Phi, psi and omega in degrees: 000315179298323178295320178296318179298319178298318179297319180296323177294325177296324177296315180298320182300328181276352180265098184297328181297319180294318179297317179295323179295319177296318179294333178297339177299337178294338182273342186303315183288344187298311179300321179291330178296323178299318178296318181295321178294316181298318184262009179056046179263166186249195184302318185301318179291320177297317180295319178297320178298320178296319180296314185289306186278318179287319184278316185272333185256317188264320185299318177303322178295316179300314183292322179293321177294318177296320179297318178299319178298314183293320186272329184271337185299322181294327177285321180300322183256005177054046182255354183296323179301316181295322180297316184288346177284352187298313003263155176229133180286149178293330176299316179296323179297313180297314182294325178293321178293320178298320179298318178297319179297322178297317179295318178299321177299317179294318179299314180302311184294320181286332171297318177298319178297317180299317179295321178299319179296314181294317180296320179295318183294320187265333190243331184269142184299323182281352180059228181255022182296334180267357182291134176230150181297339177296342176298326178294316178298315180297323179296316179295318179298317178300315181300314182292314185290322177294321176302313179299324184288335183265359180300327175299326179292325177296318178298318179297320178298318179291326183291317185265332176049054183262002176099183187294320182298318178298317180298318180294318182296311183291330178293318179292319178298315181298314181294314184291317179296316179298315180295321180294320178298323177293318182295319183274354174078041176282119182273087176213138183279115174220164190307314183288334172297318178297319178298315180303316182287313188286322187259345185236300184300317186291335192237342191240318185283128176277083188300326184295342180273352184275161174301155184302323180297321180291321178299314179296322179297314182292323177294323176295321186288329189277142173262165172303143185304319180299322179295315181297314182294318179297317179299313183296313181293318181297315178298317181294314180297316179296319181293316180294318177299318179292323178298318177298316180298313180298317181297323178292328183281342182287140180287144180275000000 
């Protein structure tokens, strides 16, 4: 299994587009940093902006594009037959690719955290006075939960096998629709709603500082933590199990 994960990382390393996309995560905090400088805000606000826009809007697209690369590349170069002659089970192949996506999610999120720290230190008046070690925990939680939330998209990619353009389109649709539902306050439990509650609302937003209408809105929007966590894990387990099943059924 470890050998398979290493091989999958080598594939990612050779894909310059994926590397450039990850590096693009370094740019996500910059627009929000301008707002923080203008309004004399500190690290906490900058970090929250990175979590919301970088994590909920941009990261799902990055992971879906990386997933398409990992799963479609073997078909493009007709190398799956050779891999299975080792022999290697298709279940192990799927799980190794999923592990790589989880690590990529963590790398993306921690790069964003690092940029927030540097921008706060050099550009914000408050520096790092608002930095807390819990930011590391929140970053890790965001990485794990967003990965779990995009597993249904991976299953859809395997089911339809329409290529890279299809993967990019559904990733953008998924991210934008999910983000829009959060913005307009649709109270329905879906994976990205669970991520928003578990990784952002519960740990970062100082709700008590918001206007009363906003406090009531957020309380209305949120589900019990157990419900959100159960939903997210159940969807991820079902999606990964279905992805393994679909991958096994596909002809080599």
